[in-house]
MIZAMI-274457 format. One record per residue: residue in one letter; x, y, z of N, C-alpha, C in turn. Coordinates in nm, 2 decimals. Example, Ala and Ser with C-alpha at 12.3 -4.5 7.8 and 13.67 -1.06 7.14 Angstrom:
BEGIN
> A;1.32;-0.57;0.78;1.23;-0.45;0.78;1.32;-0.33;0.78
> S;1.28;-0.22;0.71;1.37;-0.11;0.71;1.29;0.00;0.79
//
This chain:
BEGIN
> X;13.47;4.74;0.04;13.61;4.77;0.01;13.69;4.67;0.09
> X;13.78;4.60;0.02;13.86;4.51;0.09;13.99;4.57;0.14
> X;14.07;4.50;0.22;14.19;4.55;0.27;14.17;4.60;0.41
> X;14.26;4.70;0.45;14.25;4.75;0.59;14.12;4.83;0.61
> X;14.08;4.85;0.73;13.96;4.92;0.77;13.98;5.06;0.72
> X;13.87;5.11;0.65;13.87;5.25;0.61;13.75;5.32;0.68
> X;13.77;5.43;0.73;13.65;5.51;0.79;13.57;5.57;0.68
> X;13.45;5.62;0.71;13.38;5.70;0.60;13.47;5.81;0.55
> X;13.46;5.84;0.42;13.55;5.93;0.35;13.47;6.03;0.27
> X;13.53;6.14;0.24;13.49;6.23;0.14;13.57;6.20;0.02
> X;13.51;6.20;-0.10;13.58;6.17;-0.22;13.62;6.30;-0.29
> X;13.75;6.32;-0.32;13.80;6.43;-0.40;13.76;6.41;-0.54
> X;13.68;6.50;-0.60;13.65;6.48;-0.74;13.68;6.60;-0.82
> X;13.72;6.58;-0.95;13.75;6.69;-1.04;13.67;6.67;-1.17
> X;13.59;6.57;-1.17;13.51;6.55;-1.29;13.57;6.43;-1.38
> X;13.69;6.39;-1.35;13.75;6.28;-1.42;13.70;6.14;-1.37
> X;13.74;6.04;-1.45;13.69;5.91;-1.41;13.75;5.85;-1.28
> X;13.87;5.90;-1.24;13.94;5.84;-1.12;13.86;5.89;-1.00
> X;13.83;6.01;-0.98;13.76;6.06;-0.87;13.62;6.01;-0.86
> X;13.55;6.01;-0.97;13.41;5.96;-0.98;13.41;5.81;-0.95
> X;13.51;5.74;-0.99;13.52;5.60;-0.96;13.54;5.58;-0.81
> X;13.63;5.66;-0.75;13.65;5.65;-0.61;13.53;5.68;-0.53
> X;13.45;5.78;-0.57;13.32;5.81;-0.50;13.23;5.70;-0.52
> X;13.22;5.64;-0.64;13.13;5.52;-0.66;13.16;5.40;-0.57
> X;13.29;5.38;-0.56;13.34;5.26;-0.48;13.31;5.29;-0.33
> X;13.33;5.41;-0.29;13.30;5.44;-0.15;13.15;5.43;-0.12
> X;13.07;5.48;-0.22;12.92;5.47;-0.20;12.88;5.32;-0.19
> X;12.93;5.24;-0.28;12.89;5.10;-0.28;12.93;5.03;-0.15
> X;13.04;5.08;-0.09;13.09;5.02;0.04;13.02;5.09;0.16
> X;12.93;5.18;0.14;12.87;5.25;0.24;12.96;5.35;0.32
> X;13.06;5.40;0.25;13.17;5.48;0.32;13.17;5.62;0.26
> X;13.08;5.66;0.17;13.09;5.79;0.11;13.02;5.90;0.20
> X;13.09;5.99;0.26;13.04;6.10;0.34;12.99;6.21;0.25
> X;13.05;6.23;0.13;13.02;6.33;0.04;13.14;6.35;-0.06
> X;13.12;6.45;-0.14;13.23;6.48;-0.24;13.28;6.62;-0.22
> X;13.41;6.63;-0.25;13.47;6.76;-0.24;13.54;6.80;-0.37
> X;13.51;6.91;-0.43;13.57;6.96;-0.55;13.65;7.09;-0.51
> X;13.76;7.10;-0.58;13.86;7.21;-0.55;13.86;7.30;-0.67
> X;13.82;7.42;-0.65;13.82;7.52;-0.76;13.96;7.59;-0.76
> X;14.04;7.55;-0.85;14.18;7.60;-0.85;14.20;7.72;-0.95
> X;14.10;7.76;-1.03;14.11;7.86;-1.12;14.17;7.81;-1.26
> X;14.19;7.68;-1.26;14.24;7.61;-1.39;14.14;7.50;-1.42
> X;14.04;7.54;-1.51;13.94;7.44;-1.55;13.87;7.48;-1.68
> X;13.80;7.39;-1.73;13.72;7.42;-1.85;13.59;7.50;-1.80
> X;13.53;7.58;-1.89;13.42;7.67;-1.85;13.30;7.59;-1.79
> X;13.28;7.47;-1.83;13.16;7.39;-1.79;13.19;7.30;-1.67
> X;13.32;7.31;-1.61;13.36;7.22;-1.51;13.27;7.22;-1.39
> X;13.24;7.34;-1.33;13.16;7.35;-1.21;13.02;7.29;-1.23
> X;12.95;7.33;-1.34;12.82;7.28;-1.36;12.82;7.13;-1.38
> X;12.92;7.07;-1.44;12.93;6.93;-1.46;12.94;6.86;-1.32
> X;13.02;6.91;-1.24;13.04;6.86;-1.10;12.91;6.86;-1.02
> X;12.84;6.98;-1.03;12.72;7.00;-0.95;12.61;6.90;-1.00
> X;12.60;6.89;-1.14;12.49;6.81;-1.20;12.52;6.66;-1.17
> X;12.65;6.62;-1.18;12.68;6.48;-1.16;12.65;6.44;-1.01
> X;12.69;6.52;-0.92;12.66;6.49;-0.78;12.51;6.49;-0.75
> X;12.44;6.59;-0.81;12.30;6.59;-0.78;12.23;6.47;-0.84
> X;12.27;6.43;-0.96;12.21;6.31;-1.03;12.23;6.18;-0.94
> X;12.35;6.18;-0.88;12.38;6.06;-0.80;12.34;6.07;-0.65
> X;12.29;6.19;-0.62;12.25;6.22;-0.48;12.36;6.22;-0.38
> X;12.48;6.27;-0.43;12.60;6.28;-0.35;12.60;6.42;-0.29
> X;12.63;6.44;-0.16;12.65;6.57;-0.11;12.78;6.62;-0.17
> X;12.78;6.75;-0.20;12.89;6.82;-0.27;12.93;6.94;-0.19
> X;13.06;6.96;-0.17;13.12;7.08;-0.11;13.23;7.13;-0.21
> X;13.22;7.25;-0.25;13.32;7.31;-0.34;13.40;7.41;-0.26
> X;13.53;7.40;-0.27;13.62;7.49;-0.20;13.71;7.56;-0.31
> X;13.71;7.69;-0.30;13.79;7.77;-0.39;13.92;7.82;-0.33
> X;14.03;7.80;-0.40;14.16;7.84;-0.35;14.16;8.00;-0.34
> X;14.21;8.05;-0.23;14.22;8.20;-0.22;14.34;8.25;-0.30
> X;14.42;8.17;-0.36;14.53;8.21;-0.44;14.50;8.20;-0.58
> X;14.52;8.31;-0.66;14.49;8.30;-0.80;14.60;8.24;-0.88
> X;14.57;8.15;-0.97;14.66;8.08;-1.05;14.76;8.18;-1.12
> X;14.70;8.29;-1.17;14.78;8.39;-1.24;14.88;8.45;-1.15
> X;14.85;8.47;-1.02;14.95;8.53;-0.93;15.06;8.43;-0.91
> X;15.03;8.30;-0.90;15.14;8.20;-0.88;15.23;8.20;-1.00
> X;15.17;8.21;-1.12;15.25;8.21;-1.25;15.34;8.33;-1.25
> X;15.28;8.45;-1.21;15.36;8.57;-1.21;15.48;8.56;-1.11
> X;15.46;8.49;-1.00;15.57;8.48;-0.90;15.67;8.37;-0.94
> X;15.63;8.26;-0.99;15.72;8.14;-1.01;15.74;8.11;-1.16
> X;15.67;8.17;-1.25;15.68;8.14;-1.39;15.58;8.04;-1.43
> X;15.55;8.03;-1.56;15.45;7.93;-1.61;15.50;7.79;-1.59
> X;15.41;7.70;-1.54;15.45;7.57;-1.50;15.47;7.48;-1.62
> X;15.59;7.44;-1.65;15.61;7.33;-1.75;15.59;7.20;-1.68
> X;15.63;7.09;-1.75;15.60;6.96;-1.69;15.67;6.94;-1.56
> X;15.78;7.00;-1.53;15.85;6.98;-1.40;15.78;7.05;-1.29
> X;15.71;7.16;-1.32;15.64;7.24;-1.21;15.49;7.21;-1.20
> X;15.43;7.14;-1.30;15.29;7.13;-1.30;15.23;7.06;-1.17
> X;15.30;6.96;-1.13;15.25;6.89;-1.01;15.26;6.98;-0.89
> X;15.37;7.05;-0.87;15.38;7.15;-0.76;15.27;7.25;-0.76
> X;15.25;7.31;-0.88;15.14;7.41;-0.89;15.01;7.36;-0.85
> X;14.97;7.24;-0.90;14.84;7.19;-0.87;14.83;7.15;-0.72
> X;14.93;7.09;-0.67;14.93;7.06;-0.53;14.92;7.18;-0.44
> X;14.99;7.29;-0.48;14.98;7.42;-0.41;14.84;7.47;-0.41
> X;14.78;7.48;-0.53;14.65;7.54;-0.55;14.55;7.45;-0.48
> X;14.55;7.32;-0.50;14.46;7.23;-0.43;14.48;7.22;-0.28
> X;14.60;7.24;-0.24;14.63;7.24;-0.09;14.56;7.35;-0.02
> X;14.54;7.47;-0.08;14.47;7.58;-0.02;14.32;7.54;0.00
> X;14.26;7.47;-0.10;14.13;7.42;-0.08;14.11;7.31;0.02
> X;14.21;7.22;0.02;14.21;7.11;0.12;14.22;7.17;0.26
> X;14.30;7.27;0.28;14.31;7.34;0.41;14.18;7.39;0.46
> X;14.10;7.45;0.36;13.97;7.50;0.40;13.88;7.39;0.44
> X;13.88;7.28;0.36;13.80;7.16;0.40;13.83;7.11;0.54
> X;13.96;7.10;0.56;14.01;7.04;0.69;13.97;7.13;0.81
> X;13.95;7.26;0.79;13.90;7.35;0.89;13.76;7.32;0.92
> X;13.68;7.29;0.82;13.54;7.26;0.84;13.52;7.12;0.89
> X;13.61;7.03;0.85;13.59;6.89;0.89;13.73;6.83;0.94
> X;13.78;6.87;1.06;13.91;6.84;1.10;13.94;6.69;1.11
> X;13.85;6.61;1.14;13.87;6.47;1.16;13.84;6.38;1.04
> X;13.79;6.44;0.93;13.75;6.37;0.82;13.86;6.33;0.72
> X;13.84;6.22;0.66;13.94;6.16;0.56;13.89;6.19;0.42
> X;13.99;6.23;0.34;13.97;6.25;0.19;14.02;6.13;0.12
> X;13.95;6.08;0.02;13.99;5.98;-0.07;14.00;6.03;-0.21
> X;14.10;5.98;-0.28;14.13;6.03;-0.42;14.15;5.91;-0.51
> X;14.10;5.92;-0.63;14.13;5.81;-0.73;14.25;5.84;-0.81
> X;14.33;5.74;-0.83;14.45;5.75;-0.91;14.47;5.63;-0.99
> X;14.51;5.64;-1.12;14.54;5.52;-1.20;14.69;5.50;-1.20
> X;14.73;5.39;-1.14;14.87;5.35;-1.14;14.92;5.32;-1.28
> X;14.83;5.27;-1.36;14.87;5.23;-1.50;14.89;5.34;-1.59
> X;14.86;5.47;-1.55;14.87;5.58;-1.63;15.01;5.60;-1.68
> X;15.11;5.59;-1.59;15.24;5.60;-1.63;15.33;5.54;-1.53
> X;15.46;5.51;-1.57;15.55;5.45;-1.47;15.57;5.55;-1.35
> X;15.58;5.68;-1.38;15.60;5.78;-1.27;15.48;5.78;-1.18
> X;15.36;5.77;-1.23;15.24;5.77;-1.15;15.24;5.65;-1.06
> X;15.28;5.53;-1.12;15.28;5.41;-1.05;15.37;5.41;-0.93
> X;15.49;5.48;-0.95;15.59;5.49;-0.84;15.54;5.58;-0.73
> X;15.46;5.68;-0.76;15.42;5.78;-0.67;15.28;5.76;-0.60
> X;15.22;5.65;-0.64;15.09;5.62;-0.59;15.10;5.54;-0.46
> X;15.04;5.59;-0.35;15.04;5.53;-0.22;14.90;5.51;-0.17
> X;14.88;5.41;-0.09;14.74;5.38;-0.04;14.69;5.49;0.06
> X;14.78;5.55;0.13;14.74;5.65;0.23;14.85;5.75;0.25
> X;14.82;5.87;0.28;14.92;5.97;0.30;14.87;6.09;0.38
> X;14.96;6.18;0.42;14.92;6.30;0.49;14.95;6.42;0.40
> X;14.85;6.51;0.38;14.87;6.62;0.30;14.90;6.74;0.38
> X;15.02;6.80;0.37;15.06;6.92;0.44;15.03;6.91;0.59
> X;15.07;6.80;0.65;15.06;6.79;0.79;14.92;6.75;0.83
//
């Protein structure tokens, strides 16, 4: 991996090509500590089995964290998320899982794959490094 020094990382994966690409790049660079999947309550029925099989096939360590907050309860409290609220909802649900991960691995770094070319908005909001909820 070129650029600034990066410590070993856990790759955040959801089954899409961005996260799996990030994990592959980290593995090639000898920087993959394992993979982390966040169970938010919003997924296709085969999501978890796909994640488990994909990581097993590639011999990647996998940790799955389930948010203690139910999606349905968040919808009941704040209303159904349209385009303006979708990002907030997913960050909120994923944030609960990330908090659990950080309790288990307080000094570890998480890496996530993002396609800047996906949209102008995504390109403006993509940063090389950031801090999630402190």
